[in-house]
C-alpha positions, 0 to 999 in steps of 0.5 A: 490458545483458544479465546472466549467471546469476552476476550475478543470483545475486550480486545476490540472494545466491543459489546457482547450480545449472547454467550460471552463464555463461548470458546473461539478457536479460529477466524473464517469467512461465513462460507467456510466457518465452522463451530468455534470460529468467529466471522464478521459482517459489514452488510445485510447480505454478509450478515445473513450468510454469517447467521446461516453459517456454523460460526459461533460468533459474528463481529458486526457494526450497527444495530443488527440483532440475532436470535441464533448467534452471539454477536460482538458489536463494534464501532467499525467491523473492518477495523475490528477484523484487522485487530482480531486476525493477529490473535489467530494468525500471528507471524512467527517470532524470529530473533537472534539467529544468523544463518551460516550462509549469511555474509556479515562484515565486521564493520556492520552493526547487527543487534543481537535480537535481529534475524539474518536469514540464508544467503543474505549479504550485508554491506560494510558499515550497515546497521541492523537494529533490534528485532529486524528480520531479513528473511533470505536472499537480501542484499544490502549495500554499504552504509544501509540502516534497517530500523527496529522491528522492520521486516525484509521479505526474500530477495529485497535489495537495498542499494548503498546508504538506504535508510529504512525506519522502524516497523517497515515491511518490504515485500519480496522483490522490492528494489530500494535505491536503484539508479534514477532514470537520468540521461542527457542527450549529447553528440547523438547519444544518451549520456548517463547522469550519475545518481549519487543520492539515496532513499529514506523510508519513514516508520510504519511504511509498507511496500508491496512486491516488486516495487521500486524506489529510485535514489535521488540524483542528488539528495534523497528520495523520501517516503513519509511515515505510515504510507502504504504502497501496493505491488508493482509501483515505481517511485522516480528519483527525488520524489518526496511522498508525504505521510500516511498515503495510499498508492495502488498497484502499477502506479508510476511517479516521475522524478522530483514530484512532491506529494503531501500527506494523506494522498491516495493514488488509484491503480495505474495512475501516472504522474509527470515529473516536477509536480506538486500534489497537495495534502489529502488529494485523491487521484482515480485509477488510470489517471494521467496527471500533468499539472499541480493539484491543490490540497483536498481535490479529487482528479481523474481522467487522462489527462487528469482534471478535477473530477466534476469537470471530467465527469461533465465531459464524459456525460457529454461524450455519451450524448455525442452519437445522438448529437451526430445523428441529429446533425446528419438528419438536419443536413439531409433536410437542408439538402432536400430543401435546396433541391 
């Protein structure tokens, strides 16, 4: 169904400059936009490309003007972009179906509006709530809970007693609730310590493809509501991760580390176990964290330190070759004087 510029402006709380009745039938980047498309621009370069494109309208922030294009001016172009995309790329609604290859025991409670796709296996006493979607090849151990409007992409595995909140998205290959890495060394061998806990995932969490969350050794591993986790991330057993955090790909968090709210972990960050990371902490990519971090700090490097300290060290290292050259020159002068 096509929208007008006015419809879209109302949807994103924007202001129209130009033809508000122009029909909008799609959304595309400037380099591939055609007539009827909406595009967006955050920078001068992108705006120039958008003006030169065939797009019918441009979503922008700021005070830019155009004599050739209709503009929808908003407070934040990227936020508006995120709100507009579902108008043109809505996900299919899957409700109330049970594929004949799905295995659902009588003890499981599956809401009538939930979708259970092909080759799903649901354990005993599981609860699948309203409008939840299991796309296919999903395996749920006994006593799992999948909340309302949650979506499990293909081949997601939930071990027993995993609790997943509402509006959660678990992407393909996620393994939630597998054994924590717990062993004790005895009599020359590594003896396994049974991992008898579980995992709790809060509402509105998203976890990327092939990420893993280990269950607690005793008690729960917890991911707070609103947290967004990239692909190929590992959470160790009994990690407590706060609300509305961001975790970028290939990050690993060792067991029993506790992180506050609004924490940001860059790509390939590694955190040692049993640490306490405060609220609103940012840790830069490829940092190795070995110490607790207070609220609000920014750390980087390996071993990680406060960002200003690390940057001073890096600047000093850049001066080291010149310093070594000068020392060698002084040593040469001293040697010549002795001769």
